[in-house]
C-alpha positions in Angstrom: 23.1 -83.8 -147.4 22.7 -80.9 -144.9 21.5 -78.5 -147.7 19.0 -81.0 -149.0 17.3 -81.6 -145.6 17.3 -77.9 -144.9 15.4 -77.1 -148.1 13.0 -79.9 -147.3 12.3 -78.6 -143.8 11.4 -75.2 -145.2 9.0 -76.8 -147.6 7.4 -78.9 -144.9 7.0 -76.0 -142.5 5.6 -73.7 -145.2 2.8 -76.1 -146.2 2.3 -76.8 -142.5 1.5 -73.1 -141.8 -0.5 -72.7 -145.0 -2.7 -75.7 -144.2 -3.4 -75.1 -140.5 -3.9 -71.4 -140.5 -6.2 -69.0 -142.2 -4.7 -65.9 -143.5 -3.9 -63.7 -140.5 -1.1 -61.3 -139.5 1.1 -64.2 -138.2 0.9 -66.2 -141.3 1.3 -63.2 -143.6 4.5 -62.2 -141.7 5.8 -65.7 -141.8 5.2 -65.9 -145.6 7.0 -62.6 -146.0 9.9 -64.1 -143.9 9.3 -61.5 -141.2 9.8 -64.2 -138.6 10.2 -61.8 -135.7 6.9 -60.2 -136.4 5.2 -63.6 -136.8 6.7 -64.7 -133.5 5.4 -61.7 -131.7 1.9 -62.2 -133.2 1.7 -65.8 -132.0 3.1 -65.0 -128.5 0.3 -62.3 -128.2 -2.3 -64.8 -129.4 -1.1 -67.4 -126.9 -1.1 -64.9 -124.0 -4.9 -64.7 -124.4 -5.7 -68.4 -124.6 -4.1 -71.8 -125.3 -4.1 -72.6 -128.9 -2.1 -75.6 -130.2 -2.1 -74.3 -133.8 -0.7 -71.0 -132.5 2.0 -72.9 -130.5 2.9 -74.6 -133.8 3.1 -71.3 -135.6 5.2 -69.8 -132.7 7.5 -72.8 -132.9 7.9 -72.5 -136.6 8.8 -68.8 -136.3 11.3 -69.5 -133.5 12.8 -72.2 -135.6 13.4 -69.9 -138.5 15.0 -67.4 -136.1 17.4 -70.2 -134.9 15.9 -70.3 -131.4 15.8 -74.1 -131.4 15.3 -74.7 -127.6 12.3 -72.4 -127.4 11.0 -73.8 -130.7 11.2 -77.3 -129.3 9.2 -76.1 -126.3 6.5 -74.6 -128.5 6.2 -77.7 -130.6 5.9 -79.8 -127.4 3.0 -77.5 -126.3 1.4 -78.2 -129.7 1.4 -81.9 -129.0 -1.3 -81.3 -126.4 -3.7 -80.9 -129.3 -6.1 -83.8 -130.2 -5.7 -83.0 -133.8 -3.4 -85.7 -135.3 -2.3 -83.4 -138.1 -1.0 -80.9 -135.6 0.6 -83.7 -133.6 2.2 -85.1 -136.8 3.7 -81.6 -137.6 4.8 -81.0 -134.1 6.7 -84.3 -134.0 8.2 -83.6 -137.4 9.4 -80.2 -136.4 10.8 -81.3 -133.1 12.9 -83.7 -135.2 14.0 -80.8 -137.3 15.1 -78.7 -134.3 17.1 -81.7 -132.9 18.6 -82.4 -136.3 19.9 -78.8 -136.5 21.4 -79.2 -133.1 23.3 -82.3 -134.4 21.2 -84.5 -132.1 20.7 -87.1 -134.9 19.8 -90.1 -132.8 17.1 -88.2 -131.0 15.7 -86.6 -134.2 15.2 -90.1 -135.7 12.8 -91.0 -132.9 10.6 -87.9 -133.5 10.5 -88.5 -137.3 9.4 -92.0 -136.6 6.6 -90.8 -134.3 5.5 -88.4 -137.1 5.4 -91.4 -139.5 3.4 -93.4 -137.0 0.7 -90.8 -137.1 0.9 -90.3 -140.9 2.7 -93.1 -142.8 2.3 -91.2 -146.0 4.2 -88.1 -144.8 7.0 -88.0 -147.4 8.8 -85.1 -145.6 9.0 -87.1 -142.4 10.0 -90.2 -144.3 12.8 -88.5 -146.1 14.1 -86.8 -143.0 13.8 -90.1 -141.0 15.9 -92.0 -143.5 18.5 -89.3 -143.8 18.9 -88.8 -140.0 19.0 -92.6 -139.5 21.7 -92.9 -142.2 23.8 -90.1 -140.6 23.4 -91.7 -137.2 24.6 -95.0 -138.5 27.6 -93.4 -140.1 28.5 -91.6 -136.9 28.2 -94.8 -134.9 30.4 -96.6 -137.4 33.0 -93.8 -137.3 32.9 -93.8 -133.5 33.4 -97.6 -133.5 36.4 -97.3 -135.8 37.9 -94.5 -133.7 37.5 -96.6 -130.5 39.1 -99.6 -132.2 42.0 -97.5 -133.4 42.5 -96.1 -129.9 42.3 -99.6 -128.4 44.9 -100.8 -131.0 47.2 -97.9 -130.2 46.9 -98.5 -126.5 47.6 -102.2 -126.9 50.7 -101.4 -129.0 51.9 -98.9 -126.4 51.3 -101.4 -123.6 53.2 -104.0 -125.6 56.1 -101.6 -126.2 56.2 -100.8 -122.5 56.2 -104.5 -121.6 59.0 -105.2 -124.1 61.1 -102.4 -122.7 60.5 -103.6 -119.1 61.4 -107.1 -120.1 64.6 -105.9 -121.8 65.6 -103.8 -118.8 64.9 -106.8 -116.5 67.0 -109.1 -118.7 69.9 -106.5 -118.8 69.8 -106.3 -115.0 69.7 -110.0 -114.6 72.7 -110.4 -117.0 74.6 -107.7 -115.1 73.9 -109.3 -111.8 74.9 -112.7 -113.1 78.2 -111.3 -114.5 79.0 -109.8 -111.2 78.1 -113.0 -109.4 80.2 -115.1 -111.8 83.2 -112.8 -111.3 82.9 -113.0 -107.6 82.7 -116.8 -107.8 85.8 -116.9 -110.0 87.7 -114.7 -107.7 86.9 -117.0 -104.8 87.5 -120.3 -106.6 90.7 -119.2 -108.5 93.5 -117.8 -106.1 96.2 -115.6 -107.6 99.3 -117.2 -109.2 101.5 -116.1 -106.3 99.1 -117.8 -103.9 99.1 -121.0 -106.1 103.0 -121.1 -106.2 103.8 -120.4 -102.6 101.5 -120.9 -99.6 101.8 -118.4 -96.9 105.1 -118.8 -94.8 105.0 -119.3 -91.1 107.2 -117.4 -88.7 109.3 -120.5 -88.0 110.0 -120.9 -91.7 111.0 -117.3 -92.1 113.5 -117.6 -89.1 115.0 -120.7 -90.6 115.5 -119.0 -94.0 117.2 -116.1 -92.3 119.7 -118.5 -90.5 120.5 -120.3 -93.8 121.1 -117.0 -95.6 123.6 -116.0 -92.8 125.4 -119.3 -93.1 125.7 -118.9 -96.8 127.3 -115.5 -96.4 129.9 -117.0 -93.9 130.7 -119.7 -96.3 131.5 -117.3 -99.1 133.8 -115.3 -96.8 135.8 -118.5 -95.8 136.2 -119.4 -99.4 137.6 -116.0 -100.3 140.1 -116.2 -97.4 141.2 -119.7 -98.5 141.8 -118.6 -102.1 143.8 -115.6 -101.0 146.2 -117.9 -99.0 146.8 -120.2 -101.9 147.6 -117.6 -104.5 150.0 -114.9 -103.1 150.1 -111.6 -105.0 153.1 -110.6 -107.1 154.8 -107.3 -106.2 157.3 -107.3 -109.0 156.9 -107.4 -112.7 158.2 -110.2 -114.8 161.3 -109.3 -116.8 
């Protein structure tokens, strides 16, 4: 599409120069593609007096040299003309310079203005439709990219939220386990504690006395048994 519109722009500008200028050095240089010489000629002409047609020729020469900002300025100066044909060509070529600077949306507006002045301008109509189509495609692409970014951001946010929830649940479960363990330890004393309650000092003293009495009783029993069964000092024959 870019090649098609570029060829059309050259045709449009060539007929523009041919129809608005008589044969002079500027036009001759332009036709011979000596755009630098054509530019110099129209700059010299404009230094002597304002001339909307010369501004248009200067802009066309600057455009061909790739100097789009200065070309736009020259075409805007040409809009001062009361000649609607010059105005139509100026709007058309401002659209061209904007198009070549990838400013599609802005170029559409200038092609539209050119068509308002001359609805039968086929070059302006073609470029208008093409620039409008490219603008719509770019807008649709931008919309899809924005939607994709939003979707990716939403997915990322959801993943982060899920991870946070999981971490919170893990922490809550861990805290609950520790709390349950502490409660179990407090409500369930050890087996030793369940079997025997802590002894008081009085109980411990009583147990010590009983143990001493038991030891004395064992001694008395051994003495008694010894008296009843005297030992033999001689062997039986």
